[in-house]
C-alpha positions in Angstrom: 78.6 116.4 147.3 82.0 117.5 147.0 83.2 117.1 143.8 86.6 114.7 143.7 89.5 116.9 142.3 92.9 115.3 141.4 95.5 116.5 143.6 99.2 116.0 142.6 101.2 114.8 144.6 104.2 116.9 145.7 107.3 114.7 144.6 110.7 115.7 146.0 113.4 116.0 143.5 116.7 114.1 144.6 119.5 115.9 143.4 123.2 114.9 143.7 126.0 116.8 143.3 128.6 116.4 140.4 131.7 114.7 142.0 135.0 113.9 140.2 134.1 109.9 140.4 131.3 110.9 138.1 132.6 112.9 135.5 135.9 109.8 135.5 132.9 107.5 134.7 131.3 109.5 132.0 134.8 110.2 130.5 135.6 106.7 130.4 132.1 105.8 128.9 132.5 107.8 126.1 136.1 106.6 125.0 135.0 102.6 125.5 131.9 103.9 123.0 134.2 105.6 120.3 136.7 103.0 120.4 133.8 100.6 119.9 132.0 102.5 117.1 134.4 104.1 115.1 135.8 101.1 113.7 132.3 99.9 112.5 131.3 103.2 111.1 135.3 102.9 109.3 134.0 100.1 107.9 130.8 100.6 107.1 131.4 104.8 105.3 132.3 104.0 101.7 136.1 104.9 100.0 135.8 107.7 97.5 136.6 106.5 94.1 139.3 108.7 91.6 139.5 109.0 88.0 143.5 108.3 87.2 145.0 110.6 84.6 146.2 108.8 81.4 147.4 105.1 81.5 148.9 102.7 80.1 147.7 99.6 78.9 149.3 96.4 79.4 147.0 94.5 77.9 144.0 94.0 75.6 141.5 94.9 78.4 141.0 98.1 81.0 139.7 97.4 84.3 138.4 99.1 86.5 141.9 99.2 88.7 143.4 101.1 85.3 140.8 103.7 85.5 140.5 104.7 89.5 141.6 105.3 92.1 140.2 103.8 96.0 138.2 100.1 94.5 138.5 97.2 96.4 140.4 94.6 95.3 137.9 92.1 94.1 136.3 95.1 91.7 139.6 96.7 90.0 140.1 93.3 88.1 136.4 94.1 86.4 136.9 94.8 82.9 135.5 98.1 81.4 136.7 98.6 78.0 138.6 97.3 75.7 142.5 98.3 75.1 143.9 100.3 72.0 145.7 98.8 69.6 149.6 97.5 70.0 152.0 100.4 70.0 148.9 103.3 69.4 147.2 105.4 71.9 143.2 106.3 72.0 141.3 108.2 74.7 138.0 107.7 76.7 135.6 110.2 78.1 135.4 110.8 81.6 131.6 111.0 81.6 131.8 106.8 80.2 134.2 105.9 82.9 131.7 107.5 85.8 128.9 105.5 83.9 130.4 102.5 84.1 131.2 102.8 87.6 128.1 103.8 88.3 126.2 100.6 86.9 128.6 99.0 89.1 127.0 100.7 92.0 129.7 102.1 93.4 128.3 106.1 93.2 130.5 108.7 91.8 133.5 109.3 91.1 135.8 112.5 91.7 137.0 113.4 87.9 139.1 116.0 89.0 138.4 118.6 86.3 139.1 115.6 83.8 136.9 115.9 80.8 139.2 112.4 79.1 141.5 109.9 80.4 144.1 109.0 77.4 145.5 105.5 77.2 148.8 104.3 75.2 149.1 100.1 74.9 152.7 99.0 75.7 154.1 97.3 73.3 157.5 95.2 72.2 159.2 97.1 69.5 160.9 94.8 66.8 162.7 96.9 64.4 165.1 95.9 61.1 168.1 94.9 63.2 166.4 92.3 64.7 164.6 91.2 61.8 167.5 91.1 59.7 169.1 89.0 61.9 166.3 86.8 62.0 166.7 86.3 58.5 170.4 85.9 58.2 170.2 83.2 60.7 167.0 81.5 58.4 169.5 81.9 55.8 172.3 80.2 57.2 170.5 77.1 58.4 168.2 76.6 55.2 170.6 77.6 52.5 173.9 77.5 53.9 175.2 81.1 53.3 177.4 83.0 55.8 175.5 85.7 58.0 178.5 87.3 58.3 179.1 88.5 55.1 175.4 88.8 54.4 173.4 92.7 53.7 169.8 92.8 53.8 168.0 95.2 51.9 164.0 95.3 53.0 161.0 96.5 50.9 159.6 99.6 51.8 159.7 102.0 54.8 162.0 100.0 57.8 159.5 97.2 59.5 158.6 96.8 62.8 157.2 94.2 64.5 154.8 94.8 67.2 154.4 92.2 70.2 152.8 92.4 74.0 155.6 93.5 75.7 155.2 90.1 78.2 156.8 88.0 74.8 159.9 87.1 75.0 162.3 85.7 73.2 164.2 86.8 69.7 162.4 87.1 66.5 162.3 83.6 64.1 162.1 84.0 60.3 160.0 80.9 59.0 158.6 80.2 56.0 161.5 81.7 54.0 161.6 81.4 49.9 165.4 82.4 48.4 166.2 82.8 44.9 170.2 82.6 44.4 169.9 83.7 41.1 167.8 87.1 41.7 168.7 87.2 45.6 164.9 88.0 46.1 163.7 86.7 49.8 160.2 86.6 51.6 159.8 85.5 55.0 157.6 85.2 57.9 159.4 86.6 60.8 157.3 85.8 64.2 157.5 85.9 68.1 156.4 83.0 70.3 154.5 80.4 68.9 153.3 82.7 65.9 151.5 84.6 68.8 153.6 88.3 66.7 154.2 88.0 63.1 155.0 90.1 60.2 155.5 89.0 56.2 159.0 90.9 54.8 160.1 90.6 51.3 163.4 92.1 50.5 166.8 91.0 48.8 170.3 89.6 50.2 173.4 90.4 49.3 176.7 88.6 49.7 179.4 91.9 51.2 183.3 92.3 51.4 185.1 94.9 53.2 186.6 97.4 51.0 188.6 100.2 51.4 187.3 103.5 49.9 189.6 106.6 49.4 188.1 109.6 51.4 190.0 112.2 49.3 191.4 112.7 46.2 195.1 111.5 46.0 197.5 113.0 43.1 200.0 110.1 42.0 203.1 110.0 44.1 200.8 111.3 47.0 201.2 109.8 50.2 199.0 108.2 52.2 197.2 109.2 55.6 195.4 107.6 58.2 192.0 110.4 57.1 192.6 109.6 54.0 190.4 106.2 53.5 187.9 104.2 55.5 186.3 100.7 55.5 183.0 100.0 54.0 180.9 96.6 53.4 179.5 96.6 49.8 178.0 93.8 47.6 180.3 91.5 46.0 179.5 91.8 42.9 179.5 95.5 42.6 183.1 95.7 43.9 186.7 94.9 41.7 188.0 90.9 42.6 191.3 93.3 43.2 189.7 95.3 46.0 192.2 95.7 48.8 190.0 94.9 52.0 192.7 95.7 54.5 194.6 98.7 55.5 196.6 98.3 58.1 199.9 98.3 55.8 198.5 101.4 53.8 200.0 103.9 55.9 202.7 105.8 54.6 202.6 104.2 51.0 202.0 106.5 47.9 199.6 106.8 45.4 200.7 104.9 41.8 197.6 107.0 39.9 195.6 109.7 40.5 192.6 108.2 43.3 189.1 110.3 43.2 187.0 110.8 46.0 185.0 106.9 46.7 186.5 104.7 44.8 187.3 101.7 45.9 191.4 100.8 46.4 192.5 98.4 44.5 195.7 96.3 44.7 198.3 98.1 42.3 197.1 101.6 43.5 199.7 102.2 46.4 203.0 101.0 46.7 205.9 101.6 49.0 207.9 104.8 48.9 210.9 104.7 46.3 214.1 105.1 49.1 216.2 105.9 45.5 215.7 107.2 42.7 217.1 107.6 39.4 220.6 109.1 38.9 220.7 109.4 42.9 224.4 109.3 44.2 224.0 106.4 46.4 226.2 104.5 49.2 227.4 100.9 47.6 228.0 98.4 50.3 229.7 94.8 49.8 229.5 92.8 53.0 231.0 89.3 53.3 232.9 87.5 56.0 236.0 88.7 56.4 235.5 91.8 53.7 233.2 94.8 54.4 233.6 97.5 51.9 231.3 100.5 50.4 232.1 103.3 48.0 229.9 106.2 46.1 227.8 105.3 43.3 225.0 106.8 41.3 222.2 105.0 40.4 220.6 104.2 36.6 217.3 103.8 38.0 215.0 104.1 41.0 213.4 102.2 43.6 211.7 100.8 46.5 212.9 98.9 50.1 213.9 95.4 48.2 213.9 96.3 44.8 217.4 95.3 42.4 219.1 97.8 40.3 221.7 98.7 38.4 224.6 101.1 39.8 227.2 102.7 38.1 231.2 103.1 40.1 231.5 107.3 38.5 235.3 106.7 38.4 235.6 103.1 36.8 232.5 103.2 34.9 231.7 99.5 36.1 228.0 98.7 36.1 226.5 96.7 39.7 223.8 95.1 40.3 222.6 95.9 43.8 219.4 96.0 45.8 218.0 98.7 47.8 218.3 98.2 51.4 217.7 101.7 52.6 217.0 105.3 51.6 220.2 106.2 49.6 221.9 102.9 50.8 222.2 99.4 47.9 224.0 96.6 48.6 226.1 94.6 46.5 225.4 90.8 47.7 227.8 88.3 47.4 227.2 85.4 44.9 230.8 83.5 44.6 234.6 84.3 43.9 233.9 86.3 40.4 231.4 88.5 42.0 233.9 89.2 44.7 237.0 89.8 42.6 234.7 92.0 40.5 233.3 94.4 43.5 236.5 94.5 45.0 238.2 95.3 41.4 235.2 97.9 41.4 235.8 99.6 44.9 239.8 99.3 44.5 239.2 101.9 41.2 237.2 104.2 43.3 239.9 104.8 45.2 
């Protein structure tokens, strides 16, 4: 018998030549496959998370979006850490942030070599001027004081009320107590519906504007604009006749020696003398239909408008005259006898 052997059938290979149509079909297939699969791959690939630099917190907590870049919108609001107190700063170790991100199943984050992140808590700062303004408004409302003439002196260092940055409106003083005898006050300064508050104490003083001498002045020295300033001082600490305005001071002269820092009083300055004692002056007499003048000698000095006596050096007559200008006095008509006397005096001078 013959053994049956497997005889392989010769298969003739079918070989096709590559033409341009086949290349075009292959290219279109590859492009189509790429357009369909690339968006799917992009959607499936997670975006790399990166640690932010130093941040500023506006609320009580720090979220994932505050500390990390690249998180999805729904996870960015996820709270991670408590923020520092208002107006203060703190640090968070980068490894702690990385651990919190890993716990959320978001994988690793790029730290950029940072070991920690500094966090500054934003705050609205209500300083001493705003606090004093709130106290003045409360004193006006509750005690009838004029806030424009009040000075508030608060105890301790300059106080600052810290509040959230989104808390608008002006500060208000509530629970105010005030003693008119000692002028002591205490109040709670608040923002909003007592969402931020600060207890303050101090004193309220009534003040007034006074003129203060800026340099030492000798008697008879003329005052210039650089020689004084206007300051607000406690009302009880200044004399009752202290001058409050300086509009009419220029050109006046000191009536006594004045020291630096002294409060100017009503009799400290006066207009300069236009006539001095013993000075030769021009005496004029004016009346309807008559105008006379002569030379005389002043028996006394005086300012504009002052009444002095003048002697006629020829007739030795003494006349009462009014100073009307530098070295010039006027004899006013006061009836026929005076006119005759003035005429005679003037005639005697001729």
